[in-house]
N, C-alpha and C positions, 0 to 999 in steps of 0.2 A: 845713834838716833837720839832723837831728843826727847824729855820726857814728855809722857801724854795722860793727862788726868781720863780716866775712863770710869770713873765710878758712877756716872749719871748715862752712861750708854748702854741701849740695850744690844745686846748681841743678834746679830741678824737672825732668821729663822730661816729654814726651809720652807718655800712655800710651791705649793702644787702648780706646775708647770699649765698653763692653757694649751690645749691643744689646737692646731687649725680647726676651722669649723664653722657652722652656721649659727647666730647669736641672735635673741632679741636685747637691744641695747636701749638705754637712756642717754639721751646727752644731758651732762653734767656742767657745761660751759662752752660758750664759744668766744673766741677773741678776735676780732675783724684787724689783720695786720695790712692795713689800707696800701702802705707804701710798695708793699709786695704783693699785693692782690690775692690773698688769701684767706680764708678762715680757719684758725686753729680749734679743730672742734674736740673736746675732753669728753670720753662717754665709760660708761660700766656696762657690764652684764645685769640685767634686770630681773633674769628667769632662770632657774635650772639650777644644776650640781654648780655652776660656775657665780652664780650671781652675788654680787660685790666684790669679784676677785680684784678689779684694779684698785678699788677704794682700801682695799686690804693692803696693796704694796705701798700705795701714796701717804697711808697714817704711818707705816712704818719708814717710808721715805719721801720725807714732803718735798725734799729739793730735786726730785724726779719727776719735772711738770711733762716728760714725753711718755708715761707710762699710760695708757688708756688713752692715746691721742694722737691725731691726725692731720692732716693738712688738705683742704677743699680748696682747691685754685678757681679762682673766678676771671682768670686772664683769657682773653680770647680764646686762645687755640683750646683752653681747658672748660668752654663753654656746655657742650654737651655732658659732660661727667658732671658738671655742677649741677644743670639741669635734672639729672638723673638724682643727685641728691636731694636736690629740691623736692621732686616727684615722690621720692621714698618718704621724706617727712610728711609731706603735704597728705599722702595715700593712709600714712598710719596713723594721721592723728585727726580724725574726721571734724569737720569744721575748723579747721586750723588752715593757714595757705602762708607757706613761704616760697616766694618766688623769686626775689632778688630785686624786683621792678616795684611791685604795688607795696608788700611787707620787703621792706630792708634793713628792718632791726633785727640784726643777728641775735639781740641777746631773747629775743621771743622763742628762739629753738631750745632754751633750757627747759628740761623737765620732758621734754616729747620723746616719743619713741620711735626707734628707727630698727630694721635689721642690717646686720651687717655679716657679710662673708669675710673669715680671717684665713689668710693662706700663710705661709710659711715660705721663708727666704732664707738662702744662706748668704752669709758676708764674710770679709774678713777684717778682723777688729784691727784696733791700732798695735797690737803686738803680732800683727800677722796669723793670728790664729783663726781657722772657720769656724764661722758660729752661726745659728739659726735665731731667726728673729719671727715675729707675726707681723702683718702688714694689712691694710683695709684692703682687699680685693675688690671690692663692692658694696654699696649698699642695696636695698631693697624695700618694699613695703612689707609691714609688718604680715600682714595676708598672704604675701607669697611665700611665707615659710618654706613651706615643702617642696618649694619648687626650685629650691637654690643648689649649688655643688659646689665644693669645695675644690678649688684649682690643686692642678698636680704642684707639688713643692718647686720653687724655683732655685735652682743651682749653679754654682759658680765653678767653672773649669780650673784645674789645678793644672795650667800650663802657660805659656808665655803669648798664647794667642789673644789671650782676653787684655794686654799691656800692663796687667798686674802680677808680679811672681812674689808669692808669701816670702816673708823673711824667714830666714833659716840660720843655724850657727855654723854654717859651711862657711869655708874661708872664699874672699874672691877670686874670679878667675883670672885676675890681672896684678 
């Protein structure tokens, strides 16, 4: 192994894992990826036990740009979901309208509140290990907080019918 100077490297700490749930959030940044027709929305939890959860992680790992971020497509097939996003932001912020037609400035979304339902899903990592992660299941108007339900976790099957077989240390059959 090559010599590595770790004098100024902060050791990773254990952070409390954010559970799937219903959260009141604030939009921190929005990037329009026009050639792919989506907005990259960066957010954080604004109230409760987990307030500032993603900012804490981003401070420790500034290169983890995917933490507390998700993609909102505005391709033709995704317009119903994009409209739900626009409606949720508009209803959550009285006097503000983001509709993608009259107000198309995505930067005006910064600082706006929105409700997010975060679900949990399984996936296989590059090492073949099964892992779990959170995903934004849906957006909602903040006033509708009490009406939200967390979806059941999405699971992956451990069989060959999925088209993916986890990597193992077993010898190949040929």
